[in-house]
C-alpha positions as CSV (number, residue, x, y, z in Angstrom):
1,M,-3.9,-83.8,-30.1
2,N,-0.5,-82.7,-31.5
3,T,1.4,-85.6,-33.0
4,R,4.4,-83.8,-34.3
5,D,7.8,-85.3,-33.5
6,Y,9.7,-82.3,-32.1
7,Y,12.9,-84.3,-32.1
8,F,13.1,-84.3,-35.9
9,D,12.0,-80.7,-36.1
10,N,14.9,-79.7,-33.8
11,L,17.3,-81.9,-35.7
12,K,16.2,-80.4,-39.1
13,F,16.6,-76.9,-37.8
14,L,20.2,-77.6,-36.6
15,L,21.0,-79.2,-40.0
16,I,19.6,-76.5,-42.1
17,T,21.5,-74.0,-40.0
18,L,24.7,-75.8,-40.7
19,V,23.9,-75.9,-44.4
20,V,23.5,-72.1,-44.4
21,I,26.6,-71.6,-42.3
22,G,28.6,-74.0,-44.4
23,H,27.6,-72.1,-47.6
24,L,28.3,-68.7,-46.0
25,I,31.8,-69.6,-44.9
26,E,32.7,-71.6,-48.0
27,P,34.4,-68.7,-49.8
28,L,36.7,-68.4,-46.8
29,N,37.0,-72.1,-46.0
30,E,40.8,-72.1,-46.3
31,D,41.1,-69.7,-43.4
32,P,42.8,-71.5,-40.5
33,V,40.0,-70.4,-38.1
34,L,37.0,-71.3,-40.3
35,R,38.5,-74.5,-41.9
36,P,38.0,-76.8,-38.9
37,I,34.4,-75.6,-38.5
38,Y,33.8,-76.1,-42.2
39,L,35.3,-79.6,-42.3
40,M,33.4,-80.6,-39.2
41,I,30.1,-79.5,-40.7
42,Y,30.7,-81.3,-43.9
43,T,31.6,-84.6,-42.3
44,F,28.0,-85.3,-41.3
45,H,25.4,-82.6,-42.2
46,I,24.7,-83.9,-45.7
47,P,24.6,-87.6,-44.7
48,L,22.3,-86.8,-41.8
49,F,20.0,-84.7,-43.9
50,V,19.7,-87.5,-46.4
51,L,19.1,-90.0,-43.6
52,I,16.2,-87.9,-42.3
53,S,14.8,-87.7,-45.8
54,G,14.9,-91.4,-46.1
55,Y,13.2,-91.8,-42.7
56,F,10.2,-89.8,-43.9
57,A,10.0,-91.7,-47.2
58,K,8.3,-94.7,-45.7
59,N,5.0,-94.1,-47.5
60,I,6.1,-95.8,-50.7
61,G,3.1,-98.0,-50.8
62,S,0.6,-95.1,-50.7
63,G,-1.5,-94.3,-53.7
64,D,-0.3,-90.7,-54.0
65,Y,3.4,-91.5,-53.7
66,L,4.3,-90.5,-57.3
67,N,2.0,-87.5,-57.1
68,K,4.0,-86.2,-54.1
69,V,7.3,-86.8,-56.0
70,I,5.9,-84.6,-58.8
71,S,4.5,-81.8,-56.7
72,R,7.1,-81.6,-53.9
73,L,10.2,-82.4,-55.8
74,I,10.1,-82.4,-59.6
75,V,8.1,-79.2,-60.0
76,P,10.1,-77.2,-57.4
77,Y,13.3,-78.5,-58.9
78,L,12.4,-77.3,-62.4
79,L,11.3,-73.9,-61.0
80,F,14.3,-73.2,-58.8
81,E,16.8,-74.7,-61.2
82,S,15.5,-72.1,-63.7
83,L,15.5,-69.3,-61.1
84,Y,19.1,-70.0,-60.0
85,S,20.2,-70.2,-63.7
86,L,18.6,-66.8,-64.3
87,F,20.0,-65.3,-61.1
88,D,23.5,-66.6,-61.9
89,F,23.2,-65.0,-65.4
90,W,22.2,-61.7,-63.9
91,I,24.5,-61.5,-60.8
92,Y,27.6,-62.6,-62.6
93,D,26.9,-60.9,-65.8
94,R,27.3,-64.0,-67.9
95,A,27.7,-63.8,-71.6
96,E,25.2,-66.6,-72.2
97,L,22.2,-67.8,-70.3
98,K,22.2,-71.6,-69.8
99,F,19.5,-73.9,-68.4
100,S,21.0,-77.3,-67.6
101,Y,18.4,-79.4,-65.9
102,F,20.5,-82.5,-66.0
103,T,23.5,-80.8,-64.4
104,P,22.0,-79.2,-61.2
105,Y,23.0,-75.7,-60.3
106,W,25.0,-75.8,-57.0
107,L,22.6,-76.7,-54.1
108,M,19.9,-78.0,-56.5
109,W,21.7,-81.3,-56.7
110,F,19.9,-82.4,-53.5
111,F,16.5,-82.1,-55.2
112,L,17.6,-84.1,-58.3
113,S,19.1,-86.8,-56.1
114,M,15.9,-86.9,-54.0
115,I,13.9,-87.4,-57.1
116,L,16.1,-90.3,-58.2
117,W,16.1,-91.9,-54.8
118,K,12.3,-91.7,-54.5
119,V,11.7,-93.1,-57.9
120,A,14.2,-95.9,-57.3
121,M,13.1,-96.9,-53.8
122,P,10.0,-99.0,-54.7
123,Y,12.4,-101.3,-56.6
124,I,15.4,-101.1,-54.3
125,I,13.5,-102.3,-51.2
126,R,12.6,-105.5,-53.1
127,I,16.3,-106.4,-53.3
128,R,17.7,-108.7,-50.7
129,Y,20.8,-107.2,-49.0
130,A,20.0,-103.8,-50.6
131,L,22.1,-101.8,-48.2
132,P,25.4,-103.6,-48.6
133,I,24.9,-103.6,-52.4
134,V,24.2,-99.9,-52.5
135,I,27.2,-99.2,-50.3
136,G,29.4,-101.3,-52.6
137,I,28.1,-99.4,-55.7
138,A,28.8,-96.1,-54.0
139,I,32.4,-97.1,-53.2
140,L,32.9,-98.3,-56.8
141,A,31.5,-95.1,-58.2
142,G,34.5,-93.2,-57.0
143,Y,36.7,-95.1,-59.5
144,A,34.6,-93.7,-62.4
145,N,36.0,-90.4,-63.6
146,D,32.8,-89.6,-65.6
147,A,30.3,-90.1,-62.8
148,Q,30.5,-86.7,-61.2
149,Y,28.2,-83.7,-61.7
150,Y,26.1,-84.8,-64.7
151,A,22.6,-85.8,-63.4
152,S,24.1,-85.6,-59.9
153,V,25.1,-89.2,-60.5
154,S,28.0,-89.3,-58.1
155,R,26.2,-87.7,-55.2
156,T,23.1,-89.7,-55.8
157,L,25.1,-92.9,-55.5
158,V,27.4,-91.8,-52.7
159,F,24.7,-90.6,-50.4
160,F,22.1,-93.2,-51.3
161,P,23.2,-95.5,-48.5
162,F,22.2,-92.9,-45.9
163,F,18.8,-92.5,-47.6
164,L,18.3,-96.3,-47.4
165,I,19.5,-96.4,-43.7
166,G,16.9,-93.7,-42.9
167,Y,14.2,-95.6,-44.6
168,Y,14.9,-98.7,-42.5
169,M,15.6,-96.8,-39.3
170,D,13.3,-96.9,-36.4
171,K,13.4,-94.1,-33.9
172,S,13.7,-96.6,-31.1
173,W,17.3,-97.1,-32.3
174,I,18.1,-93.5,-31.3
175,E,16.1,-93.7,-28.0
176,K,18.0,-96.7,-26.8
177,L,21.3,-94.8,-27.2
178,R,20.1,-91.6,-25.5
179,T,21.5,-92.6,-22.1
180,T,23.3,-90.2,-19.8
181,T,26.6,-92.0,-20.5
182,M,26.2,-91.9,-24.3
183,R,25.3,-88.2,-24.1
184,I,28.5,-87.5,-22.2
185,I,30.5,-89.6,-24.7
186,S,28.9,-87.8,-27.6
187,G,29.6,-84.4,-26.2
188,V,33.2,-85.3,-25.5
189,G,33.4,-86.9,-29.0
190,L,32.3,-83.8,-30.8
191,I,34.8,-81.7,-28.9
192,L,37.6,-84.1,-29.8
193,T,36.4,-84.0,-33.4
194,Y,36.8,-80.3,-33.5
195,V,40.2,-80.5,-31.8
196,I,41.3,-83.0,-34.5
197,M,40.0,-80.9,-37.3
198,S,41.8,-77.8,-35.8
199,S,45.1,-79.7,-35.5
200,Y,45.1,-81.9,-38.6
201,G,42.4,-80.3,-40.9
202,Y,45.0,-79.1,-43.3
203,M,45.7,-82.8,-44.2
204,Y,42.1,-83.4,-45.3
205,K,40.7,-82.5,-48.7
206,K,37.3,-80.9,-48.2
207,E,36.2,-82.4,-51.6
208,C,36.3,-85.9,-50.0
209,F,33.1,-85.0,-48.2
210,F,31.2,-83.6,-51.2
211,G,30.5,-87.0,-52.8
212,S,31.0,-85.4,-56.3
213,F,34.6,-86.2,-57.1
214,S,36.3,-89.3,-58.3
215,Y,39.2,-90.7,-56.4
216,E,41.6,-89.9,-59.2
217,S,40.5,-86.2,-59.3
218,L,41.2,-86.1,-55.5
219,G,44.8,-87.3,-56.1
220,H,44.2,-91.0,-55.3
221,P,44.4,-93.1,-58.5
222,E,45.5,-96.2,-56.5
223,W,43.3,-99.3,-56.4
224,S,42.8,-99.0,-52.6
225,A,41.3,-95.5,-52.9
226,G,37.9,-96.8,-52.0
227,L,39.1,-97.0,-48.4
228,Y,38.9,-93.3,-48.3
229,R,35.2,-93.3,-48.9
230,V,34.8,-96.0,-46.3
231,A,36.6,-93.7,-43.8
232,V,34.3,-90.9,-44.8
233,Y,31.3,-93.1,-44.2
234,V,32.5,-94.2,-40.8
235,A,33.2,-90.5,-39.8
236,A,29.7,-89.5,-41.0
237,V,28.0,-92.3,-39.0
238,L,30.0,-91.7,-35.8
239,I,29.8,-87.9,-35.8
240,G,26.2,-87.9,-37.1
241,G,25.2,-90.4,-34.5
242,M,26.7,-88.3,-31.7
243,V,24.7,-85.3,-32.9
244,M,21.5,-87.3,-33.0
245,I,22.0,-88.5,-29.5
246,L,22.4,-84.9,-28.2
247,I,19.3,-83.4,-29.9
248,P,16.5,-82.7,-27.4
249,Q,13.2,-84.5,-27.9
250,R,11.0,-81.8,-26.3
251,S,9.5,-78.8,-28.0
252,L,11.9,-75.9,-28.1
253,P,10.6,-72.3,-28.4
254,W,11.0,-71.0,-31.9
255,I,13.4,-73.7,-32.9
256,S,10.9,-76.6,-33.2
257,T,8.5,-74.4,-35.2
258,M,11.3,-73.1,-37.5
259,G,12.4,-76.7,-38.1
260,T,9.2,-77.3,-40.0
261,N,10.2,-74.7,-42.7
262,T,13.6,-76.1,-43.7
263,L,12.5,-76.5,-47.3
264,Y,12.1,-72.7,-47.7
265,T,15.4,-72.0,-46.0
266,Y,17.2,-74.4,-48.3
267,L,15.8,-73.1,-51.5
268,L,16.0,-69.4,-50.7
269,H,19.3,-68.9,-48.8
270,G,21.3,-69.7,-51.9
271,F,20.2,-66.4,-53.6
272,I,21.6,-64.4,-50.7
273,V,24.9,-66.3,-50.6
274,L,25.3,-65.8,-54.3
275,Y,24.6,-62.1,-54.0
276,L,27.2,-61.7,-51.2
277,T,29.8,-63.7,-53.2
278,A,29.2,-61.8,-56.5
279,G,29.2,-58.5,-54.7
280,D,32.6,-59.1,-53.3
281,A,31.2,-58.8,-49.8
282,Y,33.8,-61.2,-48.5
283,A,36.6,-58.8,-49.1
284,H,35.4,-56.9,-46.0
285,F,35.8,-59.9,-43.8
286,T,39.5,-59.6,-43.0
287,T,40.1,-60.1,-39.3
288,T,39.4,-63.3,-37.4
289,T,36.5,-61.6,-35.5
290,E,34.9,-60.5,-38.7
291,K,35.2,-63.9,-40.2
292,L,33.6,-65.6,-37.2
293,L,30.7,-63.2,-37.5
294,L,29.6,-65.2,-40.5
295,I,28.5,-68.0,-38.1
296,P,25.9,-65.9,-36.1
297,L,25.0,-64.3,-39.5
298,G,24.2,-67.8,-40.8
299,I,22.1,-68.5,-37.7
300,M,20.2,-65.2,-38.1
301,L,19.6,-65.9,-41.9
302,T,18.3,-69.4,-41.1
303,M,15.9,-68.0,-38.5
304,V,14.6,-65.2,-40.8
305,L,14.0,-67.6,-43.7
306,S,12.3,-70.0,-41.4
307,F,9.6,-67.5,-40.3
308,S,6.0,-68.3,-41.1
309,S,5.8,-65.0,-43.0
310,I,8.4,-66.2,-45.5
311,R,6.4,-69.4,-46.0
312,Y,3.3,-67.3,-46.6
313,L,5.1,-65.1,-49.1
314,F,6.8,-67.9,-51.1
315,K,4.4,-70.9,-50.7
316,W,3.1,-70.4,-54.2
317,L,6.6,-70.9,-55.5
318,V,8.1,-73.5,-53.1
319,E,4.9,-75.6,-52.8
320,P,3.0,-74.9,-56.0
321,K,-0.6,-76.2,-56.1
322,M,-0.8,-79.1,-58.6
323,K,-4.4,-80.1,-57.9
324,L,-5.6,-79.8,-61.5
325,L,-2.8,-81.8,-62.9
326,L,-2.7,-84.5,-60.2
327,K,-6.5,-84.9,-60.1
328,H,-6.5,-85.3,-63.8
329,S,-3.7,-87.9,-63.6
330,Q,-5.5,-89.7,-60.7
331,S,-8.8,-89.8,-62.5
332,R,-7.2,-91.2,-65.6
333,S,-5.6,-93.9,-63.4
334,N,-9.0,-94.7,-61.8
335,R,-10.7,-94.9,-65.2
336,K,-8.0,-97.2,-66.5
337,S,-8.3,-99.5,-63.4
338,Q,-12.1,-99.6,-63.9
339,T,-11.8,-100.8,-67.5
340,E,-9.3,-103.5,-66.8
């Protein structure tokens, strides 16, 4: 009996597609045609991805919890952080090769933040009123000018509330909202959001949605600057909620299957984007039509990297086998417990 939840597979495929599209159009994000699309994507896709990650982190009490953190997060992080540093050195012809594992390379911030969230969760969930406390800390973090890229501190704090919400979330919350009326409202709401971004997008700083900048660096040194982060949170919850309401729950041909391979797409697509950027490929995208072609190109790239054949080819790298190390660690733990 198949127990997969196709709803989350469908949602993950949509989100990873938006990640790829967002990265592809980023070099041209100031273009008046692409900017509203870029801004709309960044209002919710990272918070929603973090929320889903929190939803699937409910096995904190399991005996192999830390083993999974090591094999699925720490080891892939170290491997791909090294690979991206090497690729960057080669593609941009850098004068010096740098490995900076405490300042994640570009998209690798998500892995380092995931490691920190997973390690912290067993302690955080013991705290009463953890969610409002975490939200308060995230808002206060914006006042610190030194809490930015190092160790992914800023993003870890800013997006942690969504991870915690996902952990506490029950799918029944979504199902109760999936009425015909709410679907219509959500559809209209997303259209209105795009219209607003098209009309007033020039007023918004895209960096507000990154979670990696202090308020002062965004031009808001005033004491009330934390309200901007509150507004960003509200936008993420509203727009992300509308997207979640509209996602189909049934199995969708191709899409549901590809939604199970988002890890591969996330880790591998960055090399292609960097290659296009370094190769000055974007100089050939001059007309509006050519720029808009980046969107179907992003969809196609997501689909290709989500194929089972890609998983077969790169599984040794993305999901390295850690049986010897983890079995040894587990056996040591068992011996220790037997002697106590």
